[in-house]
C-alpha positions in Angstrom: 11.4 -1.9 -24.0 13.5 -3.4 -21.8 16.7 -3.4 -24.0 20.0 -1.2 -23.1 19.1 -1.5 -19.9 21.8 -3.2 -17.6 19.4 -3.5 -14.5 16.9 -5.6 -16.1 19.9 -7.5 -18.2 21.4 -8.3 -14.9 18.2 -9.0 -13.2 17.3 -11.7 -16.4 20.5 -13.5 -16.2 20.0 -14.0 -12.1 16.8 -15.6 -13.4 18.5 -17.8 -15.6 21.1 -19.2 -13.0 18.2 -19.7 -10.4 16.7 -21.4 -12.8 19.4 -23.4 -13.6 19.7 -24.2 -9.5 16.4 -25.3 -9.5 17.5 -28.6 -11.7 19.7 -29.5 -8.4 17.6 -28.8 -5.4 13.8 -29.4 -5.7 13.1 -27.6 -2.9 13.2 -24.4 -4.6 10.3 -23.2 -6.3 10.7 -20.1 -9.3 8.2 -18.1 -11.0 8.5 -15.3 -14.0 5.6 -13.6 -15.2 5.4 -10.7 -17.9 2.1 -8.8 -18.4 0.6 -5.3 -20.0 -2.2 -3.0 -19.6 -3.5 0.3 -20.6 -4.5 2.9 -18.1 -6.1 6.0 -19.3 -4.7 7.9 -15.9 -3.0 5.4 -13.7 -1.7 8.2 -11.3 -5.5 9.8 -10.5 -4.4 13.3 -11.7 -6.4 16.0 -12.6 -5.1 16.2 -15.9 -4.6 12.9 -17.2 -1.5 11.0 -18.9 -2.4 7.6 -20.4 0.1 4.8 -20.9 0.8 1.3 -21.3 2.1 -0.2 -18.5 4.8 -3.6 -18.5 5.1 -5.5 -15.3 8.0 -8.2 -15.3 7.4 -10.3 -12.0 9.8 -12.4 -10.7 9.6 -14.7 -7.5 11.8 -17.3 -5.7 10.9 -19.3 -2.9 12.3 -22.0 -0.6 10.3 -24.7 1.6 11.5 -26.4 4.4 10.3 -27.8 7.6 6.6 -25.7 7.2 9.1 -22.6 7.0 8.7 -20.8 3.4 11.9 -18.0 2.5 10.7 -16.0 -0.4 12.2 -13.3 -2.6 9.7 -11.4 -4.8 10.0 -8.0 -7.6 8.1 -6.4 -9.8 9.9 -3.6 -12.2 7.3 -1.4 -13.9 7.7 0.1 -17.0 5.6 3.0 -18.1 5.7 3.7 -21.8 4.4 7.2 -22.2 5.8 8.1 -18.6 9.3 7.3 -18.2 10.4 8.8 -15.4 7.8 7.2 -13.5 9.4 3.7 -14.0 10.3 1.9 -10.7 11.3 -1.4 -9.0 9.6 -2.9 -6.0 10.9 -5.9 -4.2 10.2 -7.3 -1.3 12.1 -10.4 1.4 9.9 -12.8 3.3 9.6 -15.5 5.6 6.3 -17.1 6.5 5.2 -20.1 7.8 2.3 -21.9 9.8 -0.7 -24.5 10.0 -4.2 -24.7 8.2 -5.8 -22.3 11.1 -2.8 -20.7 12.0 -0.4 -18.3 9.9 2.6 -15.9 10.7 5.0 -14.0 8.7 8.1 -11.5 8.8 8.5 -9.4 5.8 10.7 -6.5 4.3 10.0 -4.3 1.0 11.5 -1.3 -1.0 10.4 0.6 -3.6 13.0 2.6 -6.1 11.9 5.1 -8.0 13.6 7.4 -10.7 15.2 10.6 -9.0 12.7 12.8 -10.5 10.3 10.7 -8.2 12.3 9.8 -5.6 9.6 10.9 -2.9 8.1 7.7 -3.7 11.0 5.6 -2.3 10.2 3.8 0.7 11.2 0.8 2.8 8.9 -1.0 5.4 9.2 -4.2 7.8 5.8 -6.0 8.8 4.8 -8.3 11.0 1.4 -10.8 10.8 -0.3 -12.7 12.2 -3.6 -15.1 10.9 -6.4 -17.3 12.6 -9.4 -19.0 11.1 -11.8 -20.5 13.7 -15.6 -20.9 13.6 -18.8 -20.1 16.0 -21.8 -21.9 15.7 -21.2 -22.5 12.2 -19.8 -19.2 10.9 -16.3 -19.0 9.8 -14.2 -15.9 11.1 -10.9 -15.2 10.0 -8.3 -12.9 12.5 -6.1 -11.0 11.1 -3.5 -8.1 12.7 -0.4 -6.6 11.3 2.2 -4.0 12.8 4.3 -2.3 10.0 6.8 0.1 10.4 7.5 2.7 7.3 10.3 5.0 6.3 10.7 7.4 3.5 13.8 7.9 2.3 12.8 11.5 1.2 10.1 12.6 4.0 11.3 11.4 6.9 9.1 13.3 8.8 6.1 10.7 7.7 7.9 8.0 9.4 5.7 5.9 11.1 4.4 2.9 12.5 0.9 1.1 11.7 -1.5 -1.5 13.5 -4.3 -3.0 11.6 -6.8 -5.6 13.2 -9.8 -6.7 11.1 -12.4 -9.7 12.0 -14.2 -11.5 8.9 -17.1 -13.9 9.2 -18.5 -15.9 6.2 -22.1 -17.6 6.8 -23.8 -19.6 3.9 -27.2 -21.1 3.8 -28.8 -23.8 1.9 -30.6 -21.3 -0.1 -27.4 -20.7 -1.6 -27.3 -17.0 0.1 -23.8 -16.0 1.5 -22.8 -13.1 4.0 -19.7 -11.6 4.7 -19.1 -8.8 7.3 -15.9 -7.6 8.9 -14.8 -4.9 11.0 -11.3 -3.6 11.2 -9.4 -1.0 13.1 -6.5 0.9 12.0 -3.6 3.0 14.2 -0.7 4.7 12.7 1.9 7.0 15.1 4.3 9.1 13.5 7.8 8.5 14.9 8.9 12.0 14.9 6.0 13.1 16.8 7.9 14.3 19.7 10.9 16.5 18.1 9.2 19.1 16.1 10.5 22.4 15.3 8.2 25.9 15.5 8.9 27.7 12.0 7.0 30.3 10.1 3.9 30.0 8.6 3.2 28.7 5.1 0.1 29.9 3.0 0.5 27.6 0.4 -0.8 24.7 2.7 -4.4 24.9 2.2 -7.4 22.4 2.6 -7.6 19.4 0.1 -9.8 20.7 -3.2 -9.5 17.5 -5.5 -11.9 14.6 -5.9 -9.4 11.8 -4.5 -9.2 14.0 -1.1 -12.4 13.3 1.4 -10.3 13.9 4.5 -11.1 16.8 6.4 -8.5 19.4 6.6 -7.2 21.8 9.7 -6.8 24.7 6.7 -3.9 25.5 8.7 0.1 26.6 7.1 1.5 27.7 10.5 2.5 25.7 13.7 5.4 23.1 13.7 7.1 21.4 10.8 10.3 21.3 8.4 11.1 22.9 5.2 13.1 21.1 3.1 16.3 22.3 1.3 17.6 22.2 -2.1 18.9 18.6 -2.3 15.9 16.2 -1.9 15.4 15.2 -5.3 11.7 15.9 -6.0 11.1 18.4 -3.4 11.6 22.0 -3.5 13.1 24.5 -0.9 9.4 25.8 -0.6 8.6 22.3 0.6 6.8 21.8 3.7 5.4 19.2 5.9 3.0 20.0 8.9 4.0 18.1 12.0 0.8 18.9 14.2 -0.8 15.5 13.9 0.7 12.5 16.1 -1.4 10.1 15.1 -4.5 8.7 13.2 -7.2 6.2 14.1 -10.1 4.8 11.9 -12.4 1.8 12.0 -14.0 0.2 9.0 -16.9 -1.7 8.4 -17.9 -3.9 5.4 -20.6 -6.1 4.6 -21.1 -8.0 1.4 -24.7 -9.6 0.4 -24.2 -12.7 -2.4 -27.2 -14.7 -3.7 -26.2 -17.5 -6.5 -29.4 -17.6 -9.1 -28.0 -20.5 -11.1 -24.5 -22.4 -11.3 -23.0 -19.7 -13.4 -25.0 -16.3 -12.2 -25.6 -15.1 -9.5 -26.6 -11.0 -7.8 -24.3 -9.6 -5.0 -24.8 -6.2 -3.0 -21.7 -4.8 -1.0 -21.1 -1.5 1.5 -18.1 -0.5 2.9 -17.7 2.5 5.6 -14.4 4.0 6.6 -14.8 6.2 9.6 -12.3 8.2 11.1 -12.0 7.8 15.1 -8.9 10.5 16.5 -6.1 12.7 13.9 -5.9 12.9 10.7 -3.2 12.5 8.0 -0.1 15.1 7.6 -0.2 18.0 4.8 2.1 18.6 2.4 3.1 21.6 0.3 5.3 22.1 -2.4 5.3 18.5 -3.6 2.3 18.4 -6.5 0.2 21.2 -7.9 -2.7 18.8 -7.2 -2.4 17.0 -4.0 -1.4 18.0 -0.4 -2.7 15.5 2.0 0.0 12.3 2.9 -3.0 9.9 2.2 -3.7 11.6 -1.2 -0.1 11.5 -2.3 0.9 7.9 -1.4 -2.8 6.4 -1.9 -3.0 5.5 1.6 -6.2 5.3 2.9 -6.0 5.7 6.5 -6.2 9.4 6.8 -9.7 9.7 5.1 -13.5 8.7 5.4 -15.3 6.9 2.9 -18.6 5.3 2.2 -19.6 3.4 -0.7 -22.1 1.0 -2.0 -22.1 -1.5 -5.1 -23.6 -4.2 -6.9 -22.8 -6.8 -9.4 
């Protein structure tokens, strides 16, 4: 399925050259994997379109003085939806000790022209630390992320996430895992808004995926795109009235081991908006008009889930 594709041919040639280089430098580590899966609705659309999905993944890491530099790539091929094929790659630097870790990485997604709305770049910084309190193992992690969309600069933003996770095991072979997290998103262009006429196609989300509360307004501040934006149309509209979003999450998992190979578990997850909401976009998808729906971003809607296994 990758035949007659110059980009994939060049990619595989590059992998072969790196494997040869590995023989001369033991500090380099390489990985190459290929897998397939079948999904009856990979993009969660109301009108499902099934496809086999093939993924080719590559990684190269160089370790030196407790620092690691890595490059990772993933090419996803949808057999029945070829326009959806995309390439995702990442360059990372990370390090730390047994209890403390940190890292910086940049990521880019490249889609075909028909779906270039999903093209983005982001920069990330992450810090994590593990400690214990009265026999309870705790993990604290914080992350800052800057997101830049090639076709929708109105959605460019920075995010801050901080979460604390607790883990406690008992002699009864019972394990409790609990945590709390706070997420904050601020749009980079919130101070430069333009008044335009109302857009009646901007409405509340009605799909199953969207659970956030819409403002139901199509007027106010925003930007209307031109005709030369790939997937976008001249009627595309972005509501810029929401400058930021804040969300808090709680989760709990209770697991009980019955035998060495069997057990029971109960889990609960709660995601609640504290302020704001994500932005609304019309003229892009006939199904969805909320940022969190289009880009599958949970920071923008509320949810509650209970599960057993």
